[in-house]
C-alpha positions in Angstrom: 60.9 28.6 31.1 60.8 26.2 28.1 57.6 25.9 26.0 57.1 22.3 27.2 57.3 23.4 30.8 54.9 26.2 30.2 52.4 23.7 28.8 52.9 21.3 31.7 52.4 24.0 34.4 49.5 25.5 32.6 47.7 22.2 32.1 48.3 21.2 35.7 46.9 24.5 37.0 43.8 24.0 34.8 43.2 20.4 36.0 43.6 21.7 39.6 40.7 24.2 39.0 42.8 27.3 38.6 41.8 28.1 35.0 40.7 31.7 35.6 44.0 32.4 37.4 46.1 31.2 34.5 43.9 32.5 31.7 45.6 35.9 31.6 49.0 34.3 31.6 48.0 32.2 28.6 46.7 35.2 26.7 49.8 37.2 27.6 52.0 34.3 26.4 50.1 34.3 23.1 50.7 38.0 22.7 54.4 37.6 23.4 55.1 34.4 21.4 53.3 34.7 18.1 54.6 31.3 17.0 52.9 29.6 19.9 49.4 31.1 19.3 48.0 27.7 18.3 49.3 26.2 21.6 47.8 29.0 23.6 44.4 28.7 22.0 44.4 24.9 22.6 45.2 25.5 26.3 42.4 28.1 26.5 40.0 25.6 24.9 41.0 22.9 27.4 40.5 25.3 30.3 37.1 26.5 29.0 35.9 22.9 28.6 37.0 21.9 32.1 35.2 25.0 33.5 32.1 24.0 31.3 32.3 27.3 29.4 31.3 25.5 26.2 30.8 28.5 24.0 34.3 29.7 24.8 35.6 26.2 24.2 34.2 26.0 20.7 35.5 29.4 19.9 39.0 28.8 21.2 39.1 25.3 19.6 38.0 26.6 16.2 40.8 29.2 16.4 43.2 26.5 17.4 42.2 24.2 14.7 42.5 26.9 12.1 46.1 27.7 13.2 47.1 24.1 13.7 46.3 23.4 10.0 49.0 25.9 9.2 51.5 24.4 11.7 54.0 21.6 11.2 55.3 21.6 14.8 55.2 18.3 16.6 54.4 19.8 20.1 51.6 21.9 18.7 50.0 18.9 16.8 50.4 16.5 19.7 48.9 18.9 22.3 45.9 19.6 20.0 45.1 15.9 19.5 45.5 15.2 23.2 43.1 18.0 24.2 40.6 16.9 21.5 41.0 13.4 22.9 40.3 14.6 26.4 37.1 16.3 25.2 35.9 13.2 23.3 36.7 11.0 26.3 34.7 13.3 28.6 31.8 13.1 26.1 32.0 9.3 26.2 33.0 9.1 22.5 35.5 6.2 22.7 35.9 5.9 18.9 37.0 9.4 18.4 39.1 9.4 21.5 40.9 6.4 20.2 41.6 8.2 16.9 43.0 11.3 18.8 45.0 9.3 21.2 46.6 7.1 18.6 47.3 10.0 16.3 49.1 11.9 19.1 51.1 8.8 20.1 52.2 8.2 16.5 53.2 11.9 16.1 55.2 11.6 19.4 57.0 8.4 18.2 57.8 9.9 14.8 59.1 13.1 16.2 60.8 11.7 19.3 58.5 13.4 21.6 57.2 10.4 23.6 58.2 12.0 26.9 56.1 15.0 26.2 53.2 12.8 25.1 53.3 10.6 28.2 53.6 13.7 30.5 50.7 15.6 29.0 48.4 12.6 28.8 49.2 11.9 32.4 48.5 15.5 33.5 45.1 15.4 31.6 44.4 12.0 33.1 43.8 10.4 29.6 43.6 6.6 29.9 45.4 4.4 27.4 43.2 2.9 24.7 43.3 -0.6 26.3 41.6 0.7 29.4 38.5 1.9 27.5 35.3 0.0 27.6 34.1 -1.4 24.3 30.6 -0.4 25.3 31.2 3.3 25.7 28.2 5.5 24.9 27.9 7.6 21.8 28.6 11.2 22.2 25.7 13.7 22.7 24.1 14.4 19.3 23.5 18.0 20.4 27.3 18.5 20.7 27.7 17.1 17.2 25.0 19.5 15.9 26.7 22.4 17.5 30.0 21.5 16.0 28.6 21.1 12.5 26.6 24.3 12.9 29.7 26.2 13.8 31.7 24.6 11.0 29.3 25.6 8.2 27.9 28.9 9.6 30.4 31.2 8.1 31.4 29.1 5.0 30.3 30.7 1.7 32.4 28.7 -0.8 30.2 25.8 -2.0 33.1 23.4 -2.6 34.5 24.0 0.9 31.1 23.8 2.4 30.3 20.4 0.8 33.7 19.0 2.1 33.1 20.4 5.6 29.6 19.0 5.9 30.7 15.6 4.6 33.7 15.4 7.1 31.7 16.6 10.1 28.8 14.3 9.3 31.1 11.3 8.9 32.6 12.1 12.3 29.2 12.7 14.0 27.8 9.4 12.7 31.0 7.5 13.4 31.1 6.4 9.8 34.0 5.7 7.3 32.7 7.8 4.4 30.2 10.5 3.6 29.3 12.1 0.3 27.1 15.1 -0.1 25.4 15.3 -3.4 23.6 18.4 -4.7 20.6 18.1 -7.0 20.8 19.9 -10.4 17.1 20.0 -11.2 17.6 21.6 -14.6 19.8 18.7 -15.9 18.2 16.1 -13.5 21.6 15.2 -12.2 23.3 14.7 -8.8 26.8 16.1 -8.4 29.5 16.4 -5.8 33.1 17.5 -5.4 35.6 14.7 -5.1 39.3 15.3 -4.1 41.8 13.8 -6.6 44.9 15.2 -4.9 46.2 17.7 -2.4 44.6 20.7 -4.2 42.8 19.1 -7.1 39.0 18.7 -6.9 36.9 17.3 -9.7 33.1 17.3 -10.1 31.3 13.9 -10.0 27.9 13.8 -11.8 25.4 11.0 -11.9 21.8 10.8 -13.3 19.3 11.7 -10.6 17.1 8.7 -11.5 19.9 6.1 -10.9 21.3 4.4 -7.8 20.4 4.8 -4.2 21.0 8.5 -4.2 18.7 8.9 -7.2 16.0 6.8 -5.6 16.1 9.2 -2.6 15.7 12.2 -4.8 12.8 10.7 -6.7 11.0 9.4 -3.6 12.1 11.6 -0.8 12.6 8.4 1.3 15.4 7.6 3.8 17.3 4.4 3.0 19.0 2.5 5.8 20.7 -0.6 4.5 22.1 -3.0 7.1 23.9 -5.2 4.5 24.6 -3.6 1.1 25.4 -6.9 -0.7 22.0 -8.3 0.3 20.1 -5.3 -1.1 19.1 -5.5 -4.8 19.2 -1.7 -5.1 22.9 -1.6 -4.4 25.2 -1.6 -7.4 28.1 -4.0 -6.6 30.0 -2.9 -9.7 31.0 0.4 -8.0 32.9 -1.6 -5.3 34.5 -3.7 -8.0 35.8 -0.6 -9.8 37.1 1.1 -6.7 38.2 -1.8 -4.6 36.1 -0.4 -1.7 33.9 -2.8 0.3 30.5 -1.2 1.2 28.8 -2.8 4.2 26.2 -0.4 5.6 24.5 2.6 3.9 22.4 5.5 5.2 21.0 7.7 2.5 18.8 10.7 3.2 17.4 13.7 1.3 18.7 17.2 2.0 15.9 19.8 1.9 15.8 23.6 1.8 13.6 25.9 3.9 10.6 25.2 1.5 11.1 21.5 2.0 12.3 21.0 -1.6 15.0 18.4 -2.1 18.3 20.1 -3.0 20.6 17.2 -2.4 21.3 13.8 -0.8 23.5 12.5 2.1 25.1 9.1 1.4 26.9 7.8 4.5 28.8 4.5 4.3 30.1 1.9 6.8 29.3 2.7 10.4 32.3 1.5 12.3 31.6 -2.1 13.7 27.9 -1.4 13.7 24.8 -0.7 11.6 23.1 2.7 11.4 20.4 3.1 14.0 17.2 5.1 14.3 19.2 7.5 16.5 21.6 8.0 13.6 18.7 8.7 11.3 17.3 11.3 13.7 20.7 12.9 14.0 21.2 13.0 10.2 17.7 14.6 9.8 18.8 17.4 12.2 22.2 17.7 10.3 20.4 17.8 7.0 18.1 20.6 8.2 21.0 22.8 9.0 23.1 21.7 6.0 20.2 22.4 3.6 19.9 26.0 4.6 23.7 26.5 4.5 24.0 24.8 1.1 21.2 26.8 -0.5 22.7 30.0 0.9 26.1 29.1 -0.6 24.5 28.3 -3.9 22.7 31.7 -3.9 25.9 33.4 -2.9 27.8 31.6 -5.8 25.1 32.7 -8.3 25.2 36.2 -7.0 29.0 36.2 -7.5 28.7 34.9 -11.0 26.2 37.6 -11.8 28.5 40.3 -10.4 31.4 38.8 -12.4 29.3 38.9 -15.6 28.3 42.5 -14.9 31.9 43.4 -14.3 32.9 41.8 -17.7 30.1 43.8 -19.4 31.2 47.0 -17.6 34.8 46.5 -18.4 34.1 45.9 -22.1 31.9 49.0 -22.1 34.7 51.1 -20.6 37.2 49.7 -23.2 34.8 50.5 -26.0 34.4 54.1 -24.8 38.2 54.4 -24.4 38.9 53.0 -27.8 36.5 55.5 -29.4 38.9 58.3 -28.4 41.8 56.5 -30.2 39.6 56.2 -33.2 38.8 59.9 -33.1 42.3 61.2 -32.2 45.0 59.2 -34.0 47.6 61.7 -32.8 47.3 60.5 -29.1 46.3 56.9 -29.9 47.2 54.6 -27.0 47.6 57.5 -24.6 44.8 56.5 -22.2 46.1 52.9 -22.0 49.6 54.1 -21.1 48.2 56.6 -18.5 46.3 53.7 -17.0 49.5 51.6 -16.8 51.5 54.4 -15.2 48.7 55.1 -12.7 48.6 51.5 -11.7 52.4 51.5 -11.1 52.0 54.6 -8.8 49.1 53.0 -7.0 51.1 49.8 -6.3 53.9 52.0 -4.9 51.4 53.4 -2.5 50.2 49.9 -1.6 46.6 50.7 -2.7 43.9 48.0 -2.4 43.0 46.1 -5.5 39.5 47.5 -5.5 40.8 51.0 -5.5 43.3 50.3 -8.2 40.5 48.9 -10.3 38.5 52.1 -10.0 41.7 54.2 -10.7 42.3 52.2 -13.9 38.8 52.7 -15.2 39.1 56.4 -14.5 42.4 56.5 -16.3 40.9 54.7 -19.3 38.1 57.2 -19.5 39.9 60.4 -18.5 39.9 61.9 -22.1 36.4 60.6 -23.1 35.3 64.3 -23.2 37.4 64.9 -26.3 34.5 63.4 -28.2 33.0 66.9 -27.8 36.0 68.8 -29.2 36.0 70.1 -32.7 38.1 68.1 -35.2 39.8 71.3 -36.3 41.2 71.7 -32.8 41.6 68.1 -31.7 43.6 67.1 -34.8 45.4 70.4 -35.5 49.1 70.1 -36.3 51.0 72.8 -34.5 50.4 75.2 -31.6 46.9 76.0 -30.6 45.6 79.6 -30.4 44.4 80.9 -27.0 40.8 80.4 -28.1 41.5 76.8 -29.3 43.3 76.0 -26.1 40.4 77.2 -24.1 38.1 75.0 -26.2 40.2 71.9 -25.7 40.1 72.5 -21.9 36.4 71.9 -22.1 37.0 68.2 -22.6 37.4 67.7 -18.8 33.9 69.1 -18.1 32.5 67.2 -21.0 34.1 64.0 -19.5 32.2 64.7 -16.2 28.9 65.3 -18.0 29.2 62.1 -20.0 30.2 59.8 -17.1 27.7 61.1 -14.6 24.9 59.9 -16.9 26.2 56.3 -16.6 24.4 54.5 -13.7 27.1 53.4 -11.3 27.3 52.1 -7.7 28.4 54.6 -5.0 32.0 53.2 -5.2 32.1 53.4 -9.0 30.9 57.0 -8.9 34.5 57.8 -7.9 35.5 57.0 -11.5 33.7 60.2 -12.7 35.3 62.3 -10.0 38.8 61.0 -10.7 38.6 61.1 -14.4 37.5 64.7 -14.6 40.1 66.0 -12.2 43.3 65.0 -14.0 44.0 68.6 -15.1 43.5 70.1 -11.6 46.8 71.4 -10.1 47.9 71.0 -6.5 48.2 74.8 -6.1 44.6 75.3 -7.3 45.4 76.9 -10.7 44.2 73.9 -12.8 40.9 73.3 -14.5 38.0 73.0 -14.6 36.9 73.3 -11.0 40.1 75.0 -9.6 40.4 72.3 -6.9 43.4 72.6 -4.6 45.6 70.1 -2.6 43.7 67.3 -0.9 40.4 68.6 -2.3 41.5 67.0 -5.6 40.5 63.3 -5.5 43.6 61.2 -4.7 43.2 59.2 -8.0 43.1 62.5 -9.9 46.4 63.5 -8.4 47.9 60.3 -9.6 46.4 60.7 -13.1 47.9 64.2 -13.3 51.4 62.9 -13.0 50.7 59.9 -15.3 49.0 62.1 -17.9 51.9 64.7 -18.1 54.6 62.0 -18.1 53.0 60.2 -21.1 52.3 63.4 -23.0 55.9 64.5 -22.9 57.4 61.1 -23.4 55.3 60.4 -26.5 56.3 61.5 -30.0 54.0 63.9 -31.9 54.0 64.8 -35.6 55.1 68.3 -34.6 57.8 67.3 -32.0 60.1 64.5 -30.8 60.1 62.9 -27.3 61.8 65.0 -24.7 65.1 63.8 -23.3 64.3 61.8 -20.2 66.3 64.1 -17.9 64.1 67.0 -19.0 61.0 64.9 -18.4 62.1 64.0 -14.9 63.0 67.7 -14.3 59.5 68.8 -15.3 57.9 66.3 -13.0 60.2 67.2 -10.0 59.8 70.9 -10.5 56.1 70.5 -10.6 55.9 68.9 -7.2 54.0 71.2 -4.8 52.6 73.4 -7.6 51.3 71.2 -10.4 51.6 67.8 -8.7 51.1 66.3 -5.2 54.7 65.9 -3.9 53.9 62.5 -2.4 52.7 61.2 -5.8 55.8 62.6 -7.5 58.0 60.8 -4.8 56.3 57.5 -5.5 56.4 57.9 -9.2 60.1 58.6 -9.2 60.6 55.5 -7.1 59.2 53.1 -9.8 61.8 50.8 -11.2 62.9 51.6 -14.7 62.0 48.1 -15.8 58.3 48.8 -15.1 58.5 52.0 -17.0 60.2 50.3 -20.0 57.5 47.6 -19.9 55.0 50.4 -20.7 57.2 51.5 -23.7 57.2 47.9 -25.0 53.4 48.0 -25.5 54.1 50.5 -28.3 57.4 49.7 -29.8 57.1 45.9 -30.2 60.8 45.4 -29.1 62.0 42.4 -27.2 63.5 43.1 -23.8 67.0 41.8 -23.5 67.5 39.7 -20.3 70.7 41.5 -19.3 69.0 44.9 -19.9 66.1 43.8 -17.7 68.5 43.0 -14.9 70.1 46.4 -15.1 66.7 48.3 -15.3 65.4 46.3 -12.3 68.1 47.8 -10.1 67.3 51.5 -10.7 64.4 53.9 -10.6 63.7 57.2 -12.5 65.4 59.3 -9.8 68.6 57.2 -10.0 68.6 57.6 -13.8 68.1 61.4 -13.4 71.0 61.9 -11.0 73.3 59.6 -13.0 72.7 61.8 -16.1 73.1 65.3 -14.4 76.2 64.1 -12.5 77.8 62.4 -15.5 78.3 59.3 -13.5 77.9 56.7 -16.3 76.2 56.7 -19.7 75.6 52.9 -19.6 72.3 53.2 -17.7 71.1 55.9 -20.0 72.1 53.9 -23.1 70.1 50.9 -21.9 67.1 53.0 -21.0 67.2 55.0 -24.2 67.4 51.8 -26.3 63.7 51.2 -25.4 62.7 54.8 -24.8 63.5 55.9 -28.4 62.8 52.4 -29.7 59.4 53.6 -30.9 60.9 56.3 -33.1 63.5 53.9 -34.5 60.8 51.2 -35.2 58.5 53.7 -36.9 61.3 55.1 -39.0 
């Protein structure tokens, strides 16, 4: 069965009163053909409306509209407009029906789908525009309110909310334009968001004591102008600048729950009519719902800004703490930053969520903060540590825990402390300081363990050079199951060499050659290891070592 025939048969069954019988078939079709989901939701919405299951209709149509916006398929777009037209015709809204019908017809002509358009409009018994009465009633204002309520209920982005309210209000009042202004009391200005392109939006600001909108803010009155050019309050210069011809205006305050003015509706040019008392009543009801939604969105936006500001403060605090270790221990300067970068690379290999990676990175930055409590004679000693000194330096992990647990953090951020102080735990339980074993070690701690060791043995110290990379990989591989979580080792060895080299570049200030980058992007650490031990080719090793030992060459 073709898709078009599926639509015809389903629509015909619904119009014949067999919606419940075909509902399961539609849902099954949606599950089978993912590309046709928008069509299935549109058919479900049509059936629900015919059966007067209005709550289901709004849900299905909302889902359909969301999916249709992402579609560019002619059949999908035509069917959606025809069903919307059917609903508007049934609600006696001739103006919107005309818009839907003509849009569907133009789409059909453009995409050579006129046969489909004629068949589906015939099945739904949609009359041509010429057969409509010019005196059709306005649609039920309650339906308009329900639609607007549904459209704004879940929207939290203030810019999207303003746009949605304006569009839905324009449609509900059968007007050509609608602007939603918000009142900035602190600066005594009205502002709105104006689209300047497909994705560009600019903010429009005007004094709150000027123009019709300003008058509404100052007085709280509703202004209903039947002929804009005969009203002295209207500024004709605006039309001269824009080329737009304003005829009728309905301007009304938007109030919050406490009846404080937080904005203004400005609706222009009712189609072929003037705004009526019924329009004013409908706009009052819309403004009541919109006012609450707008204020909630503003509060949500302020809360997000506060969270972002707190995050910036927290991040700078973390970076300050981490840099204090570099200032104290010049030998390992930059170690925490590189461990953070390696840990992030492993996390991305696991596909971790951004929020979890953020916590991991903060733990990595702070994992050695406890070295503040280690004596200088031990921390900065050149050469091998005595058993007593080694025991003392192991204390830095517990000191890390004691420092970080004193910082007030949310429940999620408390993981930072647990991860940071577990980077010396070993998978077999022989690590320190709590002798945790296996999965009892926080996952982030198991990642840090690999990153910490890798950076330590790939960094030059005053008492030794960097290890050859094959020895480094050998240590990591042999430690799987004893020192390290085998899964973490597996993911680490799968990281592309280019990503590893990019960490080296933060230290050696070298420029990455384009041809080298293309080679390094093809292979991972495991590939490099086997190419070395099997004497396959020294080209890959030469390219890698160019940046691996680049720090030494630069410093020398």
